[in-house]
C-alpha positions as CSV (number, residue, x, y, z in Angstrom):
1,M,0.0,0.0,0.0
2,S,1.4,3.4,-1.0
3,F,0.9,6.5,1.0
4,L,1.5,8.7,-2.1
5,G,-2.0,10.0,-2.4
6,K,-2.4,11.0,1.3
7,N,1.1,12.5,1.1
8,I,0.4,14.6,-1.9
9,R,-2.7,15.9,-0.2
10,K,-0.7,16.6,3.0
11,I,1.9,18.5,1.1
12,R,-0.8,20.6,-0.7
13,V,-2.6,21.4,2.5
14,V,0.5,22.3,4.4
15,K,1.9,24.4,1.5
16,K,-1.6,26.0,1.0
17,M,-1.8,24.9,-2.6
18,S,-4.8,23.9,-4.7
19,Q,-4.8,20.8,-6.8
20,T,-4.4,23.0,-9.9
21,E,-1.4,24.8,-8.4
22,F,0.2,21.5,-7.4
23,G,-0.4,20.0,-10.9
24,N,1.0,23.1,-12.7
25,L,4.3,22.5,-10.9
26,F,4.6,19.0,-12.5
27,A,2.7,19.5,-15.8
28,I,-0.2,17.3,-14.6
29,S,-3.9,18.2,-14.5
30,R,-6.0,18.9,-11.5
31,T,-8.0,15.8,-12.1
32,T,-4.8,13.7,-12.2
33,V,-3.8,15.2,-8.8
34,G,-7.2,14.3,-7.5
35,A,-6.9,10.8,-8.8
36,Y,-3.5,10.4,-7.0
37,E,-5.0,11.7,-3.8
38,E,-8.0,9.4,-3.9
39,G,-5.8,6.4,-4.8
40,R,-7.4,5.9,-8.2
41,A,-4.1,6.3,-10.0
42,E,-0.4,6.1,-9.2
43,A,2.1,8.7,-10.4
44,K,4.7,7.9,-13.0
45,I,8.2,7.4,-11.7
46,S,9.3,10.6,-13.5
47,T,6.5,12.6,-11.7
48,L,7.4,11.0,-8.4
49,I,11.1,12.1,-8.8
50,K,9.9,15.7,-9.7
51,I,7.7,15.8,-6.6
52,S,10.5,14.4,-4.4
53,N,13.1,16.9,-5.7
54,Y,10.8,19.9,-5.6
55,F,9.7,19.4,-2.0
56,N,13.0,17.8,-0.9
57,I,11.3,14.7,0.5
58,D,12.8,11.2,-0.1
59,I,10.8,9.0,-2.5
60,D,10.9,6.3,0.1
61,L,9.1,8.6,2.5
62,L,6.6,9.7,-0.1
63,L,5.6,6.1,-0.8
64,K,6.0,4.2,2.5
65,K,5.2,6.6,5.4
66,E,2.3,8.9,6.1
67,L,4.0,12.3,6.2
68,T,3.6,14.6,9.2
69,V,3.6,18.4,9.0
70,N,7.1,18.3,10.4
71,D,8.2,16.1,7.5
72,V,6.8,18.4,5.0
73,L,8.2,21.5,6.6
74,H,11.6,19.8,7.4
75,F,11.3,20.5,11.1
76,N,14.2,18.7,12.8
77,M,13.3,18.2,16.5
78,D,16.7,16.8,17.3
79,Y,18.4,19.9,16.1
80,F,15.8,22.0,17.9
81,L,16.5,20.2,21.2
82,Q,20.2,20.5,20.8
83,K,19.8,24.3,20.7
84,S,17.6,24.3,23.8
85,Y,18.2,26.2,27.0
86,S,17.8,24.8,30.5
87,I,15.9,26.9,33.0
88,P,15.7,25.9,36.7
89,F,12.2,24.7,37.5
90,C,10.6,24.9,40.9
91,N,7.7,22.6,41.2
92,E,5.0,22.4,43.9
93,E,7.1,20.2,46.1
94,K,9.8,22.9,46.6
95,V,7.9,26.1,46.0
96,H,7.5,26.7,49.8
97,L,11.3,26.8,50.2
98,L,11.8,29.3,47.4
99,A,11.3,32.4,49.4
100,N,14.3,31.7,51.6
101,E,16.4,30.0,49.0
102,I,16.0,32.2,45.9
103,N,19.5,33.6,46.2
104,N,21.1,30.3,47.2
105,D,22.9,29.1,44.1
106,D,23.2,25.5,45.4
107,F,19.4,25.3,45.9
108,I,18.7,26.8,42.4
109,N,21.3,24.6,40.7
110,N,19.8,21.4,42.3
111,L,16.3,22.1,41.1
112,D,14.9,20.2,38.2
113,S,15.1,22.0,34.9
114,I,13.0,22.7,31.9
115,K,14.5,22.5,28.5
116,F,13.2,25.4,26.4
117,P,13.7,25.7,22.6
118,Y,14.7,29.4,22.7
119,L,16.2,31.7,25.2
120,L,13.8,33.8,27.2
121,Q,15.5,37.1,27.9
122,N,16.4,37.6,31.5
123,C,14.6,34.4,32.7
124,D,16.2,33.1,35.9
125,I,13.7,30.5,37.0
126,A,10.4,28.8,36.0
127,I,7.9,28.2,38.8
128,K,4.7,26.2,38.8
129,Y,1.8,28.4,40.0
130,I,-0.4,26.7,42.6
131,G,-3.5,28.6,43.6
132,E,-6.9,29.9,42.6
133,K,-7.6,31.2,39.2
134,I,-7.0,35.0,39.2
135,I,-7.5,37.6,36.6
136,I,-5.5,40.8,36.8
137,D,-6.2,43.3,34.0
138,N,-6.2,41.1,30.9
139,S,-3.9,38.4,32.4
140,T,-5.3,35.2,33.7
141,F,-3.4,32.8,35.9
142,I,-4.6,29.3,36.7
143,D,-3.4,26.5,38.9
144,G,-0.6,24.6,37.0
145,D,0.6,27.5,34.9
146,I,4.3,27.7,34.4
147,L,5.6,31.2,35.3
148,F,8.9,32.2,33.7
149,C,10.4,34.8,36.1
150,S,13.3,37.2,36.4
151,K,15.0,38.3,39.6
152,T,15.2,41.8,38.3
153,E,12.7,44.1,39.9
154,Q,12.4,46.8,37.3
155,G,9.4,48.3,35.6
156,K,5.7,47.8,35.5
157,G,4.3,44.3,35.2
158,M,3.2,41.2,37.0
159,Y,5.3,40.1,40.0
160,L,5.4,36.9,42.1
161,V,5.7,37.6,45.8
162,F,5.5,35.6,49.0
163,K,2.8,36.7,51.4
164,D,1.8,34.7,54.4
165,S,3.8,31.7,53.2
166,K,2.0,31.7,49.8
167,L,3.0,32.7,46.4
168,V,0.9,35.7,45.3
169,I,0.8,37.5,42.0
170,E,0.6,41.2,42.1
171,K,0.6,44.0,39.5
172,K,3.4,46.5,39.9
173,D,2.8,50.1,38.8
174,E,4.4,53.3,40.0
175,S,2.9,53.0,43.5
176,F,4.1,49.4,44.0
177,T,6.0,48.9,47.2
178,K,8.1,45.9,47.9
179,T,6.6,44.1,50.9
180,T,8.9,41.1,50.9
181,N,12.5,40.1,50.1
182,F,11.1,37.7,47.6
183,C,9.9,39.4,44.4
184,L,10.2,38.0,40.9
185,K,9.0,39.6,37.7
186,I,6.9,37.4,35.5
187,I,8.2,37.4,32.0
188,K,6.1,34.8,30.3
189,V,3.3,32.4,31.3
190,F,2.5,29.0,29.8
191,S,-0.7,27.2,30.6
């Protein structure tokens, strides 16, 4: 069983091409492309070679494997992960220690880490938010969110502070006064 028909359709959809546009690339009609996609016809070897060369996809893959979007777009996850960055991650088991240990390099270096595909500017630590859903301005924070934070305390924005032995998110504006030694600026949130 050949996957060619499904793969031609996948390529077209990912590349946002009509059957006519795809056919024009290889001097075949729209109806022929449709016949390939529906499995009513198989491409000639010369057409198969042209498709393979044009989209830089091995003939073997075109015929024997159902392509993924990553295959079509040549997304290399191994390369992506090699270029990843590790960020210390404080989960719910250690978050209660964080207020006293935020400046302790040994504590921070012994935390688990999150590998992230790109560098988040000024991100010092990632913390799992545990608490009630809160909405501050247009920002929503829910239990389980990962908060990427910086130790710098500059500028307006959302900050993570410890109050009454709990992590609390507060909005900082011009009138913000630091009420604790623990204050981290939230750079990015992932739900």
